[in-house]
SELO-328395 format. One line per field, with one value per residue: residue in three letters; chain; x, y, z of N, C-alpha, C in turn. Coordinates in pm, whole numbers. Example, Ala and Ser with C-alpha at 12.3 -4.5 7.8 and 13.67 -1.06 7.14 Angstrom:
<recs>
r: [ALA  SER]
c: [A  A]
n_u: [1319  1285]
n_v: [-569  -225]
n_w: [780  708]
ca_u: [1230  1367]
ca_v: [-450  -106]
ca_w: [780  714]
c_u: [1320  1290]
c_v: [-330  3]
c_w: [780  787]
</recs>
This chain:
<recs>
r: [MET  THR  TYR  ASN  ASP  ILE  ILE  GLY  THR  ILE  GLY  VAL  ALA  LEU  ILE  LEU  ILE  ALA  TYR  PHE  LEU  ASN  THR  GLU  ALA  LEU  ILE  PRO  ILE  ASN  GLY  LYS  PHE  PHE  TYR  VAL  ILE  ASN  ILE  ILE  GLY  ALA  ALA  LEU  ALA  CYS  TYR  ALA  SER  TYR  LEU  ILE  SER  TYR  TRP  PRO  PHE  VAL  ILE  LEU  GLU  GLY  THR  TRP  THR  LEU  VAL  SER  LEU  TYR  GLY  LEU  MET  ARG  ALA  MET  ARG  ILE  ARG  MET  THR]
c: [A  A  A  A  A  A  A  A  A  A  A  A  A  A  A  A  A  A  A  A  A  A  A  A  A  A  A  A  A  A  A  A  A  A  A  A  A  A  A  A  A  A  A  A  A  A  A  A  A  A  A  A  A  A  A  A  A  A  A  A  A  A  A  A  A  A  A  A  A  A  A  A  A  A  A  A  A  A  A  A  A]
n_u: [-1881  -1590  -1447  -1164  -1148  -1280  -1117  -873  -951  -1017  -763  -603  -743  -696  -418  -415  -569  -402  -188  -317  -404  -156  -46  -212  -132  -261  -198  112  401  586  443  285  27  16  196  72  -173  -69  61  -153  -312  -133  -76  -327  -369  -155  -229  -468  -359  -206  -412  -508  -291  -104  195  386  263  226  488  550  355  406  666  614  462  657  849  695  640  899  937  741  847  1084  974  848  1068  1214  1039  1049  1298]
n_v: [24  -164  -483  -461  -185  -144  -290  -150  108  69  -9  223  405  305  350  631  691  594  773  1019  979  960  1211  1378  1309  1099  838  673  709  504  296  -27  -46  156  57  -188  -106  27  -187  -360  -184  -105  -355  -430  -222  -278  -531  -460  -296  -483  -641  -481  -466  -255  -178  16  100  -143  -203  23  3  -255  -226  -40  -200  -391  -227  -125  -364  -430  -214  -276  -516  -419  -248  -435  -583  -390  -337  -579  -595]
n_w: [-1360  -1384  -1279  -1244  -1215  -972  -791  -824  -743  -472  -379  -431  -276  -17  6  -6  221  426  392  444  714  837  774  919  1167  1294  1292  1354  1143  1143  1237  1258  1149  953  760  694  579  355  224  157  2  -207  -318  -416  -603  -772  -869  -1004  -1202  -1336  -1439  -1644  -1796  -1762  -1743  -1635  -1395  -1269  -1204  -1042  -828  -742  -647  -444  -276  -196  -68  140  272  355  531  724  824  938  1132  1294  1382  1524  1735  1863  1979]
ca_u: [-1745  -1546  -1378  -1032  -1170  -1316  -997  -779  -1004  -999  -621  -556  -809  -623  -291  -444  -614  -281  -115  -394  -397  -22  -29  -286  -73  -357  -123  256  456  659  354  249  -97  50  256  -26  -264  6  85  -280  -351  -41  -93  -452  -345  -66  -311  -557  -275  -173  -531  -523  -158  -40  319  452  202  256  622  539  280  479  776  553  427  779  908  609  664  1028  912  669  941  1172  896  827  1198  1247  952  1084  1424]
ca_v: [9  -301  -548  -401  -49  -154  -331  -38  218  31  -3  362  467  263  422  771  695  582  899  1122  953  994  1355  1439  1253  1009  713  698  664  379  199  -143  -20  236  -32  -288  -39  50  -316  -406  -89  -114  -485  -423  -135  -353  -633  -393  -253  -606  -684  -400  -469  -124  -218  115  99  -272  -186  121  -48  -371  -173  20  -313  -448  -130  -124  -491  -412  -124  -352  -609  -337  -203  -550  -619  -285  -354  -704  -581]
ca_w: [-1314  -1404  -1168  -1223  -1164  -830  -719  -828  -663  -332  -351  -426  -160  103  9  28  360  508  381  515  857  881  763  1030  1289  1357  1305  1335  1014  1163  1299  1176  1077  834  661  650  485  231  158  96  -102  -321  -382  -494  -718  -861  -933  -1099  -1314  -1409  -1513  -1765  -1861  -1758  -1678  -1548  -1263  -1207  -1145  -934  -714  -692  -568  -325  -190  -139  24  260  341  422  644  825  886  1024  1247  1381  1439  1621  1850  1931  2051]
c_u: [-1706  -1472  -1244  -1044  -1199  -1193  -896  -823  -988  -852  -569  -618  -736  -490  -314  -493  -494  -203  -185  -384  -260  1  -98  -239  -173  -300  25  307  530  573  316  125  -73  104  155  -125  -194  29  -42  -319  -264  -56  -220  -435  -254  -145  -405  -479  -234  -292  -550  -391  -93  88  390  394  214  391  616  472  343  595  725  516  550  845  826  625  796  1012  839  763  1038  1099  872  956  1237  1165  988  1210  1413]
c_v: [-139  -353  -482  -256  -51  -190  -216  78  190  42  138  434  431  336  568  786  686  712  1010  1103  988  1145  1429  1387  1166  868  745  640  532  271  87  -117  57  146  -135  -227  -17  -79  -362  -315  -100  -247  -488  -336  -203  -458  -572  -347  -371  -652  -606  -389  -331  -138  -112  115  -36  -262  -91  61  -175  -329  -113  -90  -369  -355  -123  -252  -486  -323  -194  -448  -535  -293  -316  -590  -518  -304  -480  -689  -482]
c_w: [-1327  -1279  -1139  -1174  -1014  -747  -712  -741  -514  -293  -336  -306  -30  117  51  172  454  508  459  667  914  879  878  1167  1366  1372  1286  1203  1028  1228  1202  1092  948  723  607  550  351  154  86  -20  -226  -393  -467  -618  -820  -939  -1038  -1222  -1400  -1494  -1643  -1842  -1870  -1675  -1597  -1406  -1194  -1136  -1025  -810  -656  -604  -438  -225  -120  -39  153  341  417  545  757  899  980  1148  1345  1451  1546  1748  1931  2016  2164]
</recs>
């Protein structure tokens, strides 16, 4: 397994873990933990896709990272008010 395979596998695994935990109602969808796992997982998957120059997934995972970051910021702002 190459470096980019390891990074991509970890990233995708984190995204799937977040989805599974949410589906089983083990973590709330609007919770910070859900967003943090998605941000890290998507960023790793984006980086792995960049390493192999697979641009459709760079765009997909980059967007997933940004959307999750936006969700985290909203969740933090809601909890502060």
